[in-house]
N, C-alpha and C positions, 0 to 999 in steps of 0.2 A: 499051325506047327506044333502045335502039340506042346503046349506052355501055358498049364493052367494062371487063371486069371481072376484078379477077381475087384471087385467096384464097389468104396464107399466111400461118400463126402467126405473132403478133407474137413467140411464146417463138421463133421460129430465129432462124440468125444471123444478124446486119444483112447478112453476104453471099445468104444464101435469099433475103432482104427486098429486097434492089438486087437479085436476077436479074429477081423475079417485078416488078418497079419499071420497069421499063430501056423504054425509046422510048414510056414511053408522055407524053404532053402536060405530067397534073398528077396532084395524089397527096389525095384528101381521107382525112385522118383522121376516121374518127367513131367510133371500138371501147372499149370500155368493157372489165373486168375482171366490172361484172354483180355488182349489187346482194350477189349470195348468195356472195361469194369471200371470202377473207378479206385484211386488208392487203394480203398480198405477193405477191397476186397483181393486185392495184390497186398496187402497187410496179412489178411487169415488165411490167404491159398499157400502162397509163395512164401510166406514165410511158419506163418503161426503155423501153418499145416505138415511144413517140412516136418519142422521140431518135434512135429504132435508123434510123425512120420518113425524120424530119427528113434524118436523115445522108445516109442512102442517095439521099435525091432528089435534091440538091448534087452528091455524089459519078457520079450514074447523069447529069447534068446536065439535071433535071429541073427549071422555074425555076419552077413553080406550086403554091402548097400550101396547103388550105383546113381549117384543125384544129377541129373541133368538142370542144368544151371547157366548160365551164361557170358560169354566171354566176355573181359574186363571186369569182371566180378571187385575183383581186388581194386583197382583202380579207381579212387577217389575225386579224381582230375578226371578221366570219364564217363565219369556218374549227369554232369549237367552234358554233357556235350549233345545229346539225343532225345529230344522234345518232348518233354512229361512224360521219360526213362526212372528218374530218380528215385524213384520210391519204388520201380521194379530192381534197381540195381542194389539198394541199401538190403531189399527183404534175399535176397540170391544171396546178398556177399555173407550176413548172420548166418544163413541158411547153411550154407557152405561152412562158415566157422565152428558151427553146433554140431558138423559132421563132422569136420577133422576135432575135434574136442572127444569125441565118443569113442566107445571102445570098439566100432562096427571096423573090419575090412573093407572100406569106401572105396571107391572113383570116382571123382566129381569131371564130369565133361562138362565143358562148358564151347559150346557153339556159337555163331554168330548166329545173326538175321537167317531163318526158316526159311527156306523155300519150300515150291508141292511140284521141286521135281517129280515124276514118274521111278528116274534110278538115279539109285545111291549116287554113283558118277565117279571120278578120285576127290580125294581128301590131306589135306593137310594137317598136322598134329605136332601140336608146342607145346612148351609149358610156359611160353614169351606170346600173349595180347597181344605184344606192334605187330607180330610177323602175321595174323589170320590175314585173311582180308573179307572183306563183309557179309558174304553169303555163303548157307549149305542146303543140301538136300535137307527134309527131313527121316527119309527113309536113307539117307551116309546115318546120321544118329542113331536111330533106329540099329540101324544094319553093326554099327559100332556097338553101340548096349551087350547084342546080345554075346559078340565078340569081350569085348573084357569082363562079363559074367563069366565066363570058366578060364580066366587070365589071373590066375596071382604074380603078376609082374604088374597088374595093376592096382595094387593093394598100397593106398596110401599116397597115389597122386594123382595132380589133378592137369587133365591135359584141354588144353586150349584146340578149338577145331574147325578149320572152315572148308571151302571147297579149295582141291588142291591138283596133284598131281601123281601121287601117289594111291594103291590100294590100299583099301581099310586096316589088313590082317600087315603090309608094308610100314604104312604108318604109325599102325600098336608098335612094331618089333623094337621101329625107332626109338620112340616117345621113351618106350620103355625099359630102353638100351644102357 
């Protein structure tokens, strides 16, 4: 796709993360510790890693930041409904909160459970987590990231997303109007 990318461990120092992201125009944080790690890794990657990336983006003068978070991250009553996922929601909630407090031009995408479907398909985007359904293809989230990176109307937006009935650009236009 012609997009320059770098790989660095989020377990590394803030300075190491800052070194690899400097001179870029944007940061997309889509990392996660994975469902088979312990709660300690969830805190280290999904929370501390995200905060290190946010802080280093600011320090390096990068203005644009897209966070791939999780649907219902602001709804504490939801966190205990999914067995074993409470630490994940806590991590996502506080990482999102740190991003909102930053001076960055941020967009927070909050997809529901990700699937490995081959195509993005159609989506639903909203600011209300109670309107989303239960699944979305990873491809749809990736394609949405590409759309929001070039769209200043998404700055400061938190977008809940799931599989739906609209093409990505159409859904994004509706939620950003």
